[in-house]
C-alpha positions as CSV (number, residue, x, y, z in Angstrom):
1,X,-1.2,-5.4,1.6
2,X,-3.0,-8.2,3.3
3,X,-6.6,-8.7,2.0
4,X,-8.5,-10.7,4.5
5,X,-11.7,-10.3,2.6
6,X,-10.2,-12.4,-0.2
7,X,-9.9,-15.4,2.1
8,X,-12.8,-17.7,2.7
9,X,-13.3,-20.4,5.2
10,X,-12.1,-20.3,8.8
11,X,-12.5,-17.5,11.2
12,X,-9.1,-18.6,12.6
13,X,-7.4,-17.5,9.4
14,X,-9.1,-14.1,9.5
15,X,-8.1,-13.6,13.1
16,X,-4.5,-14.5,12.2
17,X,-4.5,-12.0,9.3
18,X,-6.0,-9.3,11.6
19,X,-3.2,-9.9,14.1
20,X,-0.6,-9.8,11.3
21,X,-1.9,-6.5,10.1
22,X,-1.8,-5.0,13.6
23,X,1.8,-6.2,14.0
24,X,2.8,-4.8,10.6
25,X,1.3,-1.4,11.5
26,X,3.0,-1.4,14.9
27,X,6.3,-2.5,13.5
28,X,6.3,0.2,10.8
29,X,5.7,3.0,13.3
30,X,8.3,1.7,15.8
31,X,11.0,1.0,13.3
32,X,11.2,4.2,11.4
33,X,13.3,2.5,8.7
34,X,13.7,3.8,5.1
35,X,15.0,0.5,3.7
36,X,15.3,-3.1,4.8
37,X,17.1,-6.0,3.2
38,X,17.9,-9.5,4.1
39,X,19.0,-12.9,2.9
40,X,20.0,-16.2,4.4
41,X,18.3,-19.2,6.0
42,X,16.4,-20.3,9.0
43,X,15.4,-23.8,10.2
44,X,12.6,-25.4,8.1
45,X,9.1,-25.4,9.5
46,X,9.4,-29.2,9.7
47,X,12.1,-28.9,12.4
48,X,14.0,-31.8,10.9
49,X,17.7,-31.2,11.6
50,X,19.5,-29.9,8.6
51,X,16.4,-28.8,6.6
52,X,16.6,-25.2,5.6
53,X,14.2,-22.4,4.6
54,X,16.1,-19.8,2.5
55,X,15.0,-16.2,2.0
56,X,15.9,-12.9,0.4
57,X,14.0,-9.6,0.4
58,X,14.2,-5.8,0.0
59,X,11.7,-3.1,0.6
60,X,11.8,0.7,0.4
61,X,9.9,3.6,2.0
62,X,8.6,6.5,-0.1
63,X,6.8,9.8,0.6
64,X,3.4,10.3,-0.9
65,X,0.3,12.3,0.0
66,X,-3.2,11.3,1.1
67,X,-5.8,14.1,1.1
68,X,-2.9,16.6,0.8
69,X,-1.1,15.3,3.9
70,X,2.4,13.7,3.6
71,X,2.4,10.0,4.4
72,X,5.3,7.5,4.6
73,X,4.6,4.3,2.6
74,X,6.5,1.1,2.3
75,X,6.0,0.7,-1.4
76,X,8.1,-1.6,-3.4
77,X,10.3,-4.6,-3.1
78,X,10.6,-8.3,-3.6
79,X,10.4,-11.3,-1.3
80,X,11.8,-14.8,-2.2
81,X,11.2,-17.7,0.2
82,X,11.8,-21.5,-0.2
83,X,11.2,-24.0,2.6
84,X,13.2,-26.8,1.1
85,X,11.2,-29.5,3.0
86,X,8.0,-28.3,1.2
87,X,9.6,-27.3,-2.1
88,X,8.3,-26.6,-4.8
89,X,5.0,-25.8,-3.1
90,X,6.4,-23.4,-0.5
91,X,8.8,-21.8,-3.0
92,X,7.4,-18.4,-3.6
93,X,8.0,-15.0,-5.1
94,X,6.3,-12.0,-3.5
95,X,5.8,-8.4,-4.5
96,X,5.8,-5.9,-1.6
97,X,2.7,-3.8,-1.8
98,X,2.1,-0.3,-0.5
99,X,1.3,0.0,3.2
100,X,0.9,3.5,4.7
101,X,2.1,4.3,8.2
102,X,-1.4,5.1,9.5
103,X,0.0,6.6,12.7
104,X,2.6,8.5,10.8
105,X,0.2,10.7,8.8
106,X,1.8,14.0,8.3
107,X,5.3,12.5,8.4
108,X,7.8,11.7,5.7
109,X,10.0,8.6,5.6
110,X,12.9,10.7,6.9
111,X,10.8,11.9,9.8
112,X,9.6,8.4,10.6
113,X,13.2,7.1,10.4
114,X,14.3,9.7,12.9
115,X,11.8,8.3,15.5
116,X,13.5,6.3,18.2
117,X,12.4,2.7,17.9
118,X,13.3,-0.9,17.7
119,X,15.5,-2.6,15.1
120,X,12.7,-4.6,13.4
121,X,10.2,-4.1,10.6
122,X,7.4,-5.8,8.8
123,X,6.0,-5.8,5.3
124,X,3.5,-7.7,3.2
125,X,2.1,-8.2,-0.2
126,X,1.0,-10.9,-2.6
127,X,2.9,-14.0,-3.6
128,X,2.8,-16.6,-6.3
129,X,4.3,-20.1,-6.5
130,X,7.0,-21.0,-8.9
131,X,6.1,-22.3,-12.4
132,X,6.7,-26.0,-11.3
133,X,3.6,-25.8,-9.1
134,X,0.5,-26.7,-11.2
135,X,-2.0,-25.3,-10.7
136,X,-0.3,-22.0,-9.8
137,X,-1.1,-20.8,-6.3
138,X,-1.2,-17.2,-5.0
139,X,-2.2,-15.3,-1.9
140,X,-1.0,-12.8,0.7
141,X,2.2,-12.9,2.7
142,X,3.4,-11.1,5.8
143,X,7.1,-10.9,7.0
144,X,8.4,-9.8,10.3
145,X,12.2,-9.2,10.2
146,X,14.3,-8.3,13.2
147,X,17.9,-7.0,12.9
148,X,19.9,-8.1,15.9
149,X,22.8,-5.9,14.9
150,X,26.0,-6.3,13.0
151,X,28.0,-8.2,12.0
152,X,25.7,-10.6,10.2
153,X,23.2,-12.7,12.0
154,X,25.5,-13.4,14.9
155,X,23.5,-11.0,17.1
156,X,20.1,-12.6,16.8
157,X,18.5,-11.7,13.5
158,X,15.0,-13.3,13.3
159,X,12.5,-13.9,10.5
160,X,8.8,-14.8,10.6
161,X,6.9,-15.7,7.4
162,X,3.2,-16.2,7.1
163,X,1.4,-17.2,3.9
164,X,-2.4,-17.2,3.5
165,X,-4.7,-17.8,0.5
166,X,-3.4,-20.4,-1.9
167,X,-1.1,-21.8,0.8
168,X,-1.5,-21.7,4.5
169,X,2.0,-21.7,6.1
170,X,3.9,-20.1,8.9
171,X,7.5,-20.4,10.0
172,X,9.7,-18.4,12.4
173,X,13.4,-18.7,13.4
174,X,16.7,-17.2,14.2
175,X,18.7,-16.5,11.1
176,X,21.4,-19.3,10.9
177,X,23.3,-17.9,8.0
178,X,22.9,-14.5,6.3
179,X,21.9,-11.1,7.5
180,X,18.9,-8.8,8.0
181,X,19.5,-5.0,7.9
182,X,17.0,-2.4,8.9
183,X,18.2,1.0,7.8
């Protein structure tokens, strides 16, 4: 879960994190997915031809209760990301953290999944840099993933990555190789 209160300096960063949190909540409710996975590459944030940013992720929904009411929560998963132009600094491992579907109170994952919606989702959590980065950096991440359909990325899979805290970074692009699946 993004924690804007952990960040200091710059109202712009707090506005960005607020926007990301709204997008995440909106995407969770519209998607209705129980699982999302993805892996592949997009163009590096440097926009230098041939430079890649590789990624891999998975996240799951689970049912829990809040004040005795069923709530769908995106609860666990992993996120790996490496913008090769900025490696090893922008080479991170992230842990997906619980995020409840605020508008889906009283609904289970299956009920949320049955909602008609769009083929995209979002998730967030905390990241840490790889051991080669000294000192080690950590912060919050947010990912927006769009599944353009099957097969593979040929139908317009997209990925947006935002990092805040130890690293301030953002990149978005059409998946050039790989696949994103929202199920």
